[in-house]
N, C-alpha and C positions, 0 to 999 in steps of 0.2 A: 447410503449416501453417504462417505464420506464425506466430515468438511475441507480440504486436499494441503491441511499442514502448511505450506512456503505461499501457494497457493491463495488462502483463506488468511495469510501472516500482511499477504503484501500488500491484499483492499485494507485490509481495516490501518493500518500502521500505513496507505493512505489518506483512506477517510481522517486517522488521527491529522497528522501531517496540515489539511484542509481547514480543522476544524480549528485545529492552532493556530491558525495563520487567522481565520476571520475571529475570534475569538480574544478572551483572554487564555483559556485554556490552554496547561504548558505539558503535554504530559504528549509523546511517542517517540519510536525511534526516530526516526527523522532529524528533533531537534537537538540534539544528541554527538552526531556525529558534527565534530570541529569544522572537518571544512565543505558542509554545507552549508556557513551560515549564511545567508544573504542571499540562498540557494532555497530553500524547505520548502516553496513551497513551487517550482517545481518541480525535485527533490520528489515533493507530493502527487505529484499528477502523476510525472512517468514511474510511480510503485500502482498509485491504482491499473493506472492505462496495462501495467507490467500483468498484474490481478487477473483483469478482467479477462486477457491472454491467455493465462495463465491458464483459464475455469475454461473459457471459449473450445481451445487447445485436447483439456480434455476431455471435456462433450464430445467434442471430435472424434477423438478414438473411439467411444464404448468405453465395457464395462472389462477391467481388466487389467 
C-alpha cells in the first residue's frame, strides 16, 4: 500500500500546523500562507480532518 500522496501530505501538514501552534516549532505549509494569518489553528485542524477523510474514502473504495 502506498503512502497516499495528497492524503498523506494533508495529514502531515495538519499535524505540523498543530505542533507549531502549541510549541515554538515554526515549520509547515500553513505558516507560509499569508491569508491564514491568525487562523492557522483552524486551517491545521481542517487539513488534518481532510486528510483523514480522504484516507477513509480511499479505503472504502478498495484496491485499484
